[in-house]
C-alpha positions, 0 to 999 in steps of 0.5 A, a space after each residue: 918196787 924199783 923205787 923201794 929198792 933203787 930210790 933215784 938221786 933226788 930222793 928225800 934221804 930222811 923219808 927214806 929213813 923213817 919208812 915214810 917215803 912214797 913207794 914204801 907207803 904205797 907197798 904198805 897201803 896195799 898190805 893193809 887195803 888187802 887184809 882189812 878187805 878180807 876182814 870186811 868180807 868176813 864180816 859181811 858174811 858175818 852180817 848176811 848169815 841167818 842167826 837166832 834173835 833173841 828176845 830179852 825177857 830179864 827171866 835171869 839177868 834181873 834176879 843175877 843185877 838183884 844178887 850182885 853185891 855192887 850196881 853196874 858201871 855206866 861202862 858195864 851197862 852201855 857194853 851190855 846195851 851194845 851187847 843186847 842190841 846184837 843179839 836182837 838182831 836176826 844176824 848172828 852177833 860177832 864182837 869184842 869186848 876189851 876192858 882192862 883188869 879188872 874192869 867188870 868184863 866177866 859179869 857182862 859176859 855172865 849177864 850176855 850168857 843169860 839172855 841166850 840161857 832165857 832163849 833156850 839156847 846153850 852157852 859155850 864158854 872157851 879158854 886158852 887154857 885149863 887154869 882160865 877154863 878153871 876159873 872161869 867155872 869158878 866164878 860162873 857156878 855160884 852165880 849159875 847154882 843160886 840161879 839153878 842152872 846147871 854148868 858143866 867144866 870140860 877140859 883135856 883132863 875130864 876123862 872117862 866116866 866124868 866126861 861122857 856123863 857131861 857129853 850126854 847132857 850137853 847133847 841132852 841140853 840138860 846143861 845150859 852152859 860148858 865152860 872149857 878148853 879147847 876140849 870144847 871145841 873137838 869132835 864129840 862135843 854135840 850140842 842140843 842147842 848152841 846159842 852163843 860162844 863166848 871166847 876169852 883171851 882172843 889172842 891166844 887163840 886162832 880166828 879158827 877157834 872161832 869159826 869152829 865154835 860157830 859150826 857147833 850150832 846154827 851161826 850161833 853169837 860169837 862174844 870174845 873178851 880180851 882183858 889185854 888192852 890191844 892197841 887200837 892199830 892192832 885191833 883194827 888187823 887182829 879183830 877186823 871183823 869184829 864190832 868193838 866194845 870197850 870198858 872204860 871204866 874201873 868200878 867205884 871204890 878201886 884205889 890205884 896199885 903203887 909198883 915197887 921193883 926189888 932186888 934179892 938184897 931187900 927181900 928182908 925189907 919186902 917181907 917186913 912190909 908184908 907183916 906190916 900189912 898183915 898185923 893191920 887185917 889185910 891179906 897178901 898174895 905171894 906168886 911164884 913162876 912155877 910149881 915144882 921144881 925142875 932139875 934144869 931151874 934154880 925157881 924157888 918152887 911154890 910148895 917150897 917157898 910155903 912151906 918155908 914162910 909157914 915156918 919161917 917169917 910168916 910163923 905167926 900167920 896162916 899160910 896157904 897155897 895154891 897151884 895148877 896140880 890141885 883139883 878144882 874143888 880144892 882150889 875152890 876151897 883155898 880160895 873160898 878160905 882166903 875169901 873169908 879170911 881164914 888165911 892171911 898169906 896165899 902162895 900161889 903160881 899164875 894160877 891167881 892170874 885172873 877172876 879172883 876178887 878178895 877186897 881185903 887182899 893189899 899186897 902182892 909179891 911176885 918172885 922172880 918177876 923177870 920170868 914173866 911177860 907184861 900182860 901177865 904182870 898187869 894181870 896179876 897186879 889186878 888181882 891187889 886194889 880192889 879195896 878202898 885200901 891203899 895196894 902194893 906189888 913188889 916185883 922181887 926180881 933177880 941180879 941176873 936179868 935181861 935188859 928186855 927184862 928191866 924194860 918190862 919191869 920199869 913199865 910196870 913201877 911206872 904205869 898201872 894203864 893197861 893200854 900204855 903197858 899194851 903199847 909197851 910190851 908191843 914196843 919190846 916184843 915187836 907185833 909178830 910176838 905179841 900176838 904169835 901170829 903165826 897161829 892166829 890165822 892172819 897173815 904177815 906183813 912183809 913191808 908194813 910196821 903196825 907200829 910205824 904206819 897207824 895213820 896208813 892202816 885207817 885209811 885203808 881200811 875205811 877204803 876196803 870197807 866201803 869196797 866190800 859194802 858195794 853190792 857189786 864187788 862180788 859180781 862186777 867184772 870192774 873188781 876181777 882183779 881185786 877178787 883174784 888178789 884178794 884170794 891169792 892173799 887169803 887163800 882157804 882162810 877166807 872161808 867165803 864160797 862167794 869169793 871167786 
C-alpha cells in the first residue's frame, strides 16, 4: 500500500505511469485472485452437485437435422459435441456458447433442447427483453411444431386467461419448451420437470438469474448463449464459473458486408443505391431507433417513415412495417411476407436485431446510427450478408454526432469481426459500462483494469483454480485466512454454505 501511494525516490516512473509497477501488480493480482477463487468454487460446487445425466437417443435431433435446409458447420458440430458430453455427465452442465452474429447458435441451442426433451424433461429459454423472447419463440415454434412438440411464450404481457392456461400446461408437463423473459423466473411458474435452462444474451443478465433458474428444477443443466463476442479477459471474469465453447466459423455462402457511414446530405444517393438493389430483385431493411415519436425526440418514427417511403421514394415497391407494439402473430405474418418476397422493403425498429434470416436481403440502412451501441449495430448488420450476393450496410448519421458516436461508426466501417468490435466497445465504454457490472453480481475492481491487466488475470485464475481444486481447501486450517477473506469479499453471492 505504501509503495502504491508514496513510491520511493528510486521508483521506475515509466512503470508507475503505465500501472506496471510491482506494488500495483500485487494489488491487481490480489483482486483478480479472490474474484477467480470465488468463481472456481462456484464451478466446483456445480461439479459436486448431482445432476440429471441424459441419454442421447436422437429421437428428435435426427429428424430436425434432416429438416434443416443446410448442414451444420464443423464448429457447430464440435460445440454440440461438447454440450452433449456435458449433458450425459452426472453433474449439471454450466456452459457458455459464444458465437458471432449469424454463426448459428440458435440451431445449436435447439439441438441441445431436443436432447433434454428426448429425456422427458422440459426446457426453459430465457431472454432479457420481450422482443428477444418473442424472436426465439418465432424461430423455435415452426421446428417444434413440425416435430409434434408444444412450446409456449411467457412474458410480462401474457395476461389473464392465456397466462393461467400456459402455467397449468407447464406445471402438468404438457409443454416441452417455455420461451420467455424474466417472467419465466417469477414465483408461480412451476415446471413439471425442468431439465435444461437456456439463457440468452447473458451479459445483460445477472449471475443471479442463473441461480433462480437452477432452483426451478432439480439442478437442471444450464446453457448460456451470447452473440456479443466478449474479449477473453472479460469472459474469464464474467463467466469464470462456466465452461466455454466458441462457434468460430461462419456457415458457407456468407459474404462479408460492406459498411458505409453516410450523412444526411447523402440521403438521396443512399435511396438511389437501395432502389438499384430492389430493381435487381433484392430486398432491403430500413431500421429506426424508436417506434412512436415522443415530444422530446426529433426522431423519424418508424411508422411515419414507412408511410413517407411508401408514398414517396419507394412508391413503386412494396413496403412493410414491423415494430415492438405489434402482436407476435402480426410480426410472424410480416416476417413471413418479407421472407417469401411479398415485400421489397421492411421498415422496422430494432425488433429485427436477432434471429431473422432472409438471404435475399442485401441492403440495410440504419437511421440515426449514432444512437445505437456497437453491439447493437453489429447485431443489426448481421441481418444482411446471409446469401451469396454482395451486401451493404448504410449507417446514416446526424450532423450532430458525439465523439464517441463517431468512434463507434468508424469501427463499424472498418471491421466485421465481432471480437474486434467488442474490444473497441470495451475501450470506448470501459468495462463497468460494457458489462453493466452493477447488475451482473460481480465485485467491482478498485485497482485492476481488465484492458491493461489481462496477463495478471490469467496468472491469478490459474493459481485460484489450483487452490480451489485442493480437496483440503474448504476444511484445512492452513487456508482459514484465505477463506475468511473470500467470504468478506463475495459475501452472500457465493451461495456456498460450505465456505466458512
